[in-house]
N, C-alpha and C positions, 0 to 999 in steps of 0.2 A: 504493500499500499504506499503510495506516495504521501509525504506530509511534511511536516517540522517537529523535530523533537521539543517537547515541553519541558521534560523534567527526567533525570536519570535516577533510577531508584536503587541501583546497586553500586558498590564500590569493587576495586579490584582486590582480589584476596579474600572476598566475602564467600562462604560456601552458598550455593544456590540449589533450591529444591527445585526439581522439574515443575513445568507450569506456572511458575512464580512469575510475576510482572516485575520486567527488567528496565523499561523506559515508558514514558507517555508521549504519544504521539498525535498531534493535531492533524486531522485531515477533514476537509470540508467542514469546519467551524465544530467539529466533535472531536472530543478526547477520547482515545483508545489506548488501553493497556496494552503493550506488546510483551508477550509471555516467552520464559525460556523454553526451548524445546526439549532440554535434557537437564538432568540432575549434574551437579558438579561443583568447581571452584570458579570464580570469575577470575580469568587470566589478563584480560584486555578489554576495555572499553573504547569503541571506536566513534561515539558520537559525543556532542555536547549539546545543551539547550541552544535553541537557535539554527541547529543545523538543518537543511533540507535533506531528505532521503527518499529513495526511490525504491521499487519492489525489487527485492532480491539484494537490497545492501545488508552488509554482516554490521549489526549494531554492536554486538559484544561477543567475545569468545569465552565460553565457559568449556571447561574440560574436565 
């Protein structure tokens, strides 16, 4: 989904449970939680509030 990152909800080094919200994305004037696809530890966050993102962009790396 294309939109703008409003808020990053996790930080590097934090354990993440699968299906947990990672970022809040605004698209078409609606805020959407984007959830982690898998459980693991957050290794990298590739977006910041205000960044425009597109379909298929990697927002965070969780291993």
